[in-house]
Structure formats: C-alpha cells, structure tokens
C-alpha positions in Angstrom: -40.0 -1.5 -4.9 -37.5 -4.3 -5.4 -37.6 -7.3 -3.0 -34.9 -9.8 -2.1 -37.3 -12.5 -2.9 -39.4 -11.9 -6.0 -42.8 -13.4 -6.8 -42.8 -16.6 -8.7 -39.6 -18.3 -9.9 -36.7 -15.7 -10.0 -33.2 -17.0 -9.7 -29.6 -15.6 -10.0 -30.4 -12.1 -8.9 -27.1 -10.2 -9.4 -27.1 -8.7 -6.0 -27.7 -12.0 -4.3 -25.0 -13.7 -6.4 -22.5 -11.0 -5.2 -23.5 -11.6 -1.6 -23.0 -15.3 -2.1 -19.6 -14.9 -3.7 -18.6 -12.3 -1.0 -19.4 -14.7 1.8 -17.5 -17.5 0.2 -14.5 -15.2 -0.4 -14.5 -14.0 3.2 -14.6 -17.7 4.4 -11.6 -18.5 2.1 -9.8 -15.4 3.4 -10.2 -16.5 7.0 -8.8 -20.0 6.1 -5.9 -18.4 4.1 -5.0 -16.1 6.9 -5.0 -18.9 9.5 -2.9 -21.2 7.3 -0.5 -18.9 5.6 2.3 -19.4 8.1 2.2 -23.2 7.3 2.3 -22.8 3.5 4.7 -21.4 1.0 2.4 -18.6 -0.1 0.6 -15.6 1.3 -3.1 -15.0 1.7 -2.9 -12.3 -1.1 -2.1 -15.0 -3.6 -5.3 -16.7 -2.7 -7.2 -13.5 -2.9 -5.9 -12.7 -6.4 -6.8 -16.2 -7.7 -10.3 -15.8 -6.1 -10.8 -12.4 -7.8 -9.9 -13.8 -11.2 -12.3 -16.8 -10.7 -15.1 -14.5 -9.5 -14.6 -12.3 -12.6 -14.8 -15.3 -14.9 -18.1 -16.5 -13.1 -19.7 -13.1 -13.2 -18.8 -12.7 -16.9 -20.4 -16.2 -17.5 -23.7 -15.0 -16.1 -23.6 -11.6 -17.9 -22.6 -9.4 -15.0 -20.1 -6.7 -16.0 -17.1 -6.1 -13.7 -16.1 -2.6 -12.5 -14.3 -0.6 -15.2 -11.4 0.9 -13.4 -10.7 3.5 -16.2 -14.3 4.7 -16.1 -14.6 4.9 -12.3 -11.2 5.6 -10.8 -12.7 7.4 -7.8 -14.1 4.2 -6.4 -10.7 2.4 -6.5 -9.0 5.6 -5.2 -11.2 5.8 -2.1 -11.2 2.1 -1.3 -7.4 1.9 -1.6 -7.0 5.1 0.4 -8.9 3.5 3.3 -6.8 0.3 3.2 -3.5 2.2 3.0 -4.1 4.6 5.9 -5.1 1.8 8.2 -2.0 -0.2 7.2 0.2 2.9 7.7 -1.1 3.5 11.2 -0.6 -0.1 12.3 2.9 -0.1 10.7 3.8 2.9 12.9 2.4 1.1 16.0 4.8 -1.8 15.4 8.0 0.2 15.6 9.8 0.6 19.0 13.2 1.9 17.9 14.5 5.3 19.1 14.0 8.1 16.6 17.7 8.7 15.8 19.8 8.7 12.6 21.8 5.7 13.8 18.7 3.6 14.3 16.9 4.8 11.2 19.8 4.9 8.8 18.6 1.9 6.7 15.1 3.2 6.0 16.5 6.7 5.4 18.8 5.3 2.6 15.7 3.5 1.2 13.8 6.9 1.1 16.5 9.3 -0.1 18.5 6.9 -2.4 16.6 3.8 -3.5 13.2 5.4 -4.0 14.4 8.3 -6.2 16.6 5.9 -8.1 13.6 3.6 -8.8 11.4 6.5 -9.9 14.1 7.7 -12.3 14.8 4.3 -13.7 11.1 3.5 -14.2 10.5 6.9 -15.8 13.4 6.4 -18.2 12.2 2.9 -19.1 8.7 4.3 -19.5 9.8 6.7 -22.2 12.0 4.1 -24.0 9.9 1.0 -23.8 6.4 2.4 -23.6 6.7 5.6 -25.5 5.2 7.6 -22.6 5.4 11.4 -22.4 7.7 12.9 -19.8 4.8 13.6 -17.4 3.3 10.1 -17.8 6.7 8.5 -17.3 7.3 10.4 -14.1 3.9 9.4 -12.9 4.5 5.8 -13.6 7.8 6.0 -11.7 6.0 7.6 -8.7 3.2 5.1 -8.9 5.4 2.1 -8.8 7.9 3.5 -6.3 6.3 2.8 -3.0 6.8 -0.5 -1.0 3.3 -1.4 -0.1 2.3 -1.2 3.6 -0.7 -3.6 3.1 0.8 -6.5 1.1 4.3 -6.2 2.8 2.9 -7.2 6.2 4.3 -10.7 5.9 8.0 -9.4 5.8 7.5 -6.7 8.4 8.2 -6.7 12.1 5.6 -8.3 14.4 3.1 -6.6 16.8 4.3 -4.0 19.2 6.7 -5.3 21.8 6.6 -8.9 20.8 9.9 -9.5 19.0 13.4 -8.0 18.4 13.3 -5.8 15.3 15.7 -7.5 12.9 17.2 -4.8 10.5 15.6 -6.1 7.2 12.1 -6.4 8.7 12.4 -3.0 10.4 13.7 -1.4 7.2 10.8 -2.7 5.2 8.2 -1.7 7.8 9.6 1.8 8.1 10.0 2.2 4.3 6.4 1.1 3.7 5.2 3.5 6.3 7.0 6.5 4.9 7.4 6.1 1.2 3.6 6.1 0.5 3.5 9.7 1.7 6.8 10.7 0.3 5.9 9.5 -3.2 3.2 12.1 -3.4 5.5 15.0 -4.4 6.7 12.9 -7.4 3.1 12.2 -8.4 2.3 15.9 -8.3 5.5 16.6 -10.3 4.3 14.2 -13.0 0.9 15.8 -13.1 2.5 19.3 -13.4 4.7 18.2 -16.3 1.8 16.3 -17.9 -0.4 19.4 -17.8 2.2 21.3 -19.7 1.5 24.6 -17.9 4.9 26.1 -18.5 7.5 26.4 -15.8 5.9 28.8 -13.4 4.6 25.9 -11.3 8.1 24.8 -10.0 8.1 27.3 -7.1 4.6 26.2 -6.1 5.5 22.6 -6.2 8.6 23.0 -4.0 6.9 25.2 -1.4 3.4 23.6 -1.3 3.8 20.0 -2.4 7.3 19.3 -0.9 8.1 21.6 2.0 4.6 22.5 3.4 2.8 19.2 2.7 5.6 17.0 4.2 6.3 19.3 7.2 2.7 19.8 8.1 2.0 16.1 7.6 4.7 15.0 10.0 3.6 17.6 12.6 -0.1 16.8 12.3 0.6 13.1 12.6 2.9 13.5 15.7 0.4 15.8 17.5 -2.6 13.8 16.6 -1.1 10.4 17.5 0.0 11.7 20.9 -3.3 13.4 21.6 -5.3 10.3 20.7 -3.1 8.1 22.9 -3.4 10.5 25.8 -7.2 10.7 25.5 -7.6 7.0 25.0 -5.6 6.0 28.0 -7.4 8.5 30.1 -10.7 7.2 29.0 -9.6 3.6 29.7 -8.5 4.5 33.3 -11.9 6.1 33.9 -13.5 3.0 32.3 -15.3 5.2 29.8 -14.2 2.8 27.1 -14.6 -0.9 27.5 -11.5 -3.0 26.8 -13.3 -5.0 24.0 -13.5 -1.8 21.9 -9.8 -0.9 22.1 -9.3 -2.3 18.6 -11.7 0.3 17.1 -9.4 3.1 18.4 -7.1 2.5 15.5 -9.8 3.2 13.0 -11.1 6.2 14.9 -7.6 7.7 15.3 -6.4 7.3 11.8 -9.7 8.5 10.2 -9.7 11.7 12.3 -5.9 12.4 11.9 -6.0 11.6 8.2 -9.1 13.8 7.6 -7.7 16.7 9.6 -4.3 16.6 7.8 -6.0 16.5 4.4 -8.1 19.4 5.3 -4.8 21.3 6.0 -3.6 20.5 2.5 -0.9 18.2 3.8 -0.1 14.5 3.2 -2.4 12.3 5.2 -0.5 9.2 4.3 2.5 10.6 6.1 0.4 11.7 9.1 -1.1 8.3 9.5 2.2 6.6 9.8 3.7 9.3 12.1 0.6 9.1 14.2 1.1 5.3 14.7 4.7 6.1 15.8 3.5 8.8 18.2 0.7 6.7 19.7 3.2 3.8 20.3 5.5 6.1 22.3 2.9 7.1 24.9 3.2 4.7 27.9 4.9 1.9 26.0 4.1 -0.9 28.3 0.4 -0.2 28.4 -1.8 -3.2 27.1 -3.7 -0.7 25.0 -1.0 -0.8 22.2 -1.4 -4.5 21.4 -5.2 -4.3 21.4 -5.2 -1.2 19.1 -2.8 -2.9 16.8 -4.8 -6.0 16.7 -8.0 -4.1 15.9 -6.3 -2.1 13.1 -4.8 -5.3 11.7 -8.2 -7.0 11.4 -9.5 -4.0 9.4 -6.4 -4.0 7.3 -6.9 -7.7 6.4 -10.5 -7.1 5.4 -9.4 -4.1 3.2 -6.6 -6.2 1.7 -9.1 -8.9 0.7 -11.5 -6.4 -0.8 -8.9 -4.6 -2.9 -7.0 -7.7 -4.1 -10.4 -9.3 -5.0 -11.3 -6.1 -6.9 -7.9 -6.1 -8.7 -8.4 -9.7 -9.7 -11.9 -9.2 -10.8 -10.9 -6.4 -13.2 -8.1 -8.4 -14.9 -8.9 -9.3 -18.5 -6.7 -10.8 -21.3 -7.1 -7.5 -23.2 -5.9 -5.6 -20.1 -2.9 -7.8 -19.5 -2.0 -7.4 -23.2 -2.3 -3.6 -23.0 1.2 -2.9 -21.6 2.7 -4.9 -24.5 6.1 -6.5 -24.3 7.7 -3.2 -23.2 5.4 -2.9 -20.2 6.1 -6.4 -19.0 9.8 -6.0 -19.5 9.6 -2.8 -17.4 7.8 -4.7 -14.6 10.4 -7.5 -14.5 13.2 -5.0 -14.7 11.9 -3.0 -11.7 11.3 -6.1 -9.5 14.3 -8.1 -10.4 17.0 -5.6 -11.4 16.4 -2.0 -10.5 15.2 -2.3 -7.0 17.6 -5.1 -5.9 20.6 -3.3 -7.6 19.7 0.1 -6.0 19.5 -1.6 -2.5 22.8 -3.3 -2.9 24.5 -0.1 -4.1 23.0 1.9 -1.2 23.5 -0.7 1.6 26.7 -2.6 1.0 29.0 0.4 1.2 27.1 1.4 4.4 28.1 -1.9 6.0 24.8 -3.8 5.8 25.5 -7.5 5.1 24.9 -8.5 1.5 22.3 -11.1 2.5 20.2 -8.6 4.3 20.6 -6.0 1.6 19.5 -8.6 -0.9 16.4 -9.5 1.2 15.4 -5.8 1.4 16.0 -5.4 -2.3 13.9 -8.4 -3.2 10.8 -7.6 -1.1 10.0 -4.2 -2.5 6.4 -5.2 -2.9 4.0 -3.2 -5.1 0.4 -3.2 -4.2 -2.5 -1.3 -2.8 -0.6 2.0 -2.6 0.3 1.8 -6.3 -3.4 1.1 -7.1 -4.3 4.3 -5.2 -1.8 6.4 -7.0 -2.7 5.2 -10.5 -6.4 6.0 -9.7 -5.3 9.5 -8.6 -3.4 10.0 -11.8 -6.3 8.8 -14.0 -8.8 11.0 -12.0 -6.7 14.1 -12.5 -7.6 14.1 -16.2 -4.3 15.4 -17.5 -3.3 12.3 -19.5 -4.5 11.0 -22.9 -6.8 8.1 -22.9 -4.1 5.9 -24.2 -1.7 6.9 -21.5 -4.3 6.4 -18.8 -4.9 2.9 -20.1 -1.1 2.1 -20.4 -0.5 3.4 -16.8 -3.4 1.4 -15.3 -2.6 -1.9 -16.9 1.2 -1.6 -16.4 0.5 -0.9 -12.7 -1.9 -3.8 -12.5 0.6 -6.1 -14.1 3.3 -5.0 -11.6 1.0 -5.6 -8.6 -0.2 -9.0 -9.8 3.4 -10.0 -10.5 4.6 -8.8 -7.1 1.7 -10.6 -5.3 2.6 -13.8 -7.0 6.5 -13.8 -6.9 6.8 -12.2 -3.4 3.8 -14.1 -2.0 5.3 -17.4 -3.1 8.8 -16.6 -1.8 8.2 -14.6 1.5 7.7 -17.6 3.8 10.8 -19.5 2.7 13.1 -16.6 2.4 12.1 -15.1 5.7 12.8 -18.4 7.4 16.2 -18.7 5.6 17.1 -15.2 6.8 16.2 -16.1 10.4 18.2 -19.3 10.0 15.3 -21.7 10.5 15.2 -23.1 7.0 
C-alpha cells in the first residue's frame, strides 16, 4: 500500500510534485485574474507560459507529460466540461430581446462568416497540408468556433451590469452558438473521411443538422426555464441558502447537457440556450448575478486546467509537425480569412468598419477547438499522420490565438470604448 510519506529518505515523489506545481499554478492564476485588467495581457497568456514551464520541469525529472494523441478522451471530457460551463454563463449575460433586428450581427457571423472560414481553412488544408477532403473539412470545423472560454475578456459583462455594445454582444452570442453549430460540419468531415459512399447524406441532413439542432434548442429552452423556475421557488421557500446560488449554474448545465446528449442532440447548443432561458425568468432577481458568478468561477478554474494542459503537451517536435504550410494556415485564418469575412459581411449591413474590424480580429480559437480535435482523433477514421497534423495545427492555432489576442485585448477594447 503506497503512502504519502515513505520510510527513510524518499524525495521527489511524482504525485507530490504534481500537487506542488498545481498549488503554485493556482496561486499564479488567482494573481493573474486579479491583475489582468491592469496589464496588457490576459490570464490565459500566463497559464500558457506556466504550462510550458511545468512541462520542461517535469521532463527534467523524468516525468512524461500526457500524450494527447494516445489519450484523446481525457482531453475531450475536460474540454467538454469547460465549454458547457462557459456556454451557460455566456447565455446568462445576454439581455437583448430575441429578434432578428437585435441579433442580426451574430446571425451574420453564424450563417456567413463561420461557413466562409470553414471553407477557406478546408481549401488551405488540402493545398498547404495535403490533407484528404474529410480531414480538411474537419480542420475547418475544428478551427471555426470562436471560443466561449478564452473570449470572455472581449464579451459583455455580468447580467444587467452594462449596456451591451454591439461588438461585445456579437462576440458573446457567436461564441455561445457556434460551438454547437460547428458540430454538423465535424460530422460532415467524419462521414467524408470514413469514405462510406454517398448514402449518408440524408442521415446527416435529417439527424445531424435538423434534428440535433432543433432538439438542442428546444431542450435548452425548456431546461433553462424549468431550472430557473425551480431555483427561484426553492429560494423563496428558503430551501436553498443564498451562499449556494453559484452552484446552480453547474447543476443546471450538467443536467441539461446530459439530458440533451441522451436525446442525441447538441448539448453545447442546449447549454447556451439554457443560459438565455434562465436569464429571462424574473430578470431583476438577484439570483441571476449569483448564478453567473458561480459559473464564472468554475469556468476560470477549467480554463486554467485546460490551458496548463495544452502548454504542458507542447514540444518542439509537435510545433514543427504542422510544417511551414500549417503555420501559414494559422496566420492566414487569424489575420486574413476571419477579418476579411467579417468586413465583407458587416460593412454592407451598415456596421461601422471599426466595430467590424474588432469583431474580425477577436475570433479567438481555444478550448472548443481542443474539444473538437479530440473528438476527431477519437473517432478513428483518420490516418495516424492526419491525426497528428490536425492536433498540432490546432494546438499551434490555439497557442497563437492566446498570445496575439491575449496581448491585444485590453488595449483594443479600451480603444473601442474611447478610453485609450
């Protein structure tokens, strides 16, 4: 039976070392979150650097890091939890009426910009990386979503606390919806990669597009409204103490996500819609702010864990795996494809160029992309070479996004607001 303290002199136990590093990383995260508004970088930049440093330290004492290609399910489930919490809290933030006029900008992001980015990345994937059609579509879908976890710094504030400026509202709504709406394209890529002929098209349209999206929206709306009603009734009866309000976010999103997935629909979509529905029950009730605050705490912890994990898996060999073509694709997506698609979609629609450029620049790629690439690898339909290429190209994109967006968000947000 192993003991924490062994007989005699026994130092540098791997488990104890991980606990030590975890505690120091959590302390650094608390400091980074507290100070990020006063510095020109986000907490995620600190987490990434810490992850790389931890990986180097563990390698120095002979402890192997997690192999993401050998154990994609671990990354998938960790990222899944982080994303659904972020999606629910994103929905809680939004107070706008549910109408075409109010939601025109995020709608254009979803029906114009996201498909354009998927198509462009898929084309670049075939031309620059030599990917098969299925793998290229998968890469486009993996890198399409604006991340709800890492994009928190350019989203709207907590429920009811500030006017929802159009760029911040658009990025919040986009991050909430496109993680779920990227799923049909992921399944499209998996179908094409499996080379099962063309008899899957009808199934894909009916099951993976119409049914999964429709049921996901309905399940989220019903579940969010039901949870809000039950929570407020329990609060009025003093069955739930006010100090536990924050945990309602976790309870609600886990239950609604699980129920939706059991129905074979998109739980990501349901999680965001549930947040919207929860927010629209007794808007002025103090419960909303407390539930959002609790969800945000869990979201920050999950962000720390996932970015540390990403940083700890980075290796020189891995960063070289995408080759010149992969790095060109990453830069093209972040600097050319996404900004150009936003300008072409929004300027004719009357959005000021400055705001369209802000939305175009802050298409952050992060934990959602990490989840999707783990799903793609776990499906087992790609060759080993394509799995490696997809994972490391995705990691390169996330790392680049964390750095360039994390180092510019504070300054550009202040400039947009006219305070810099």
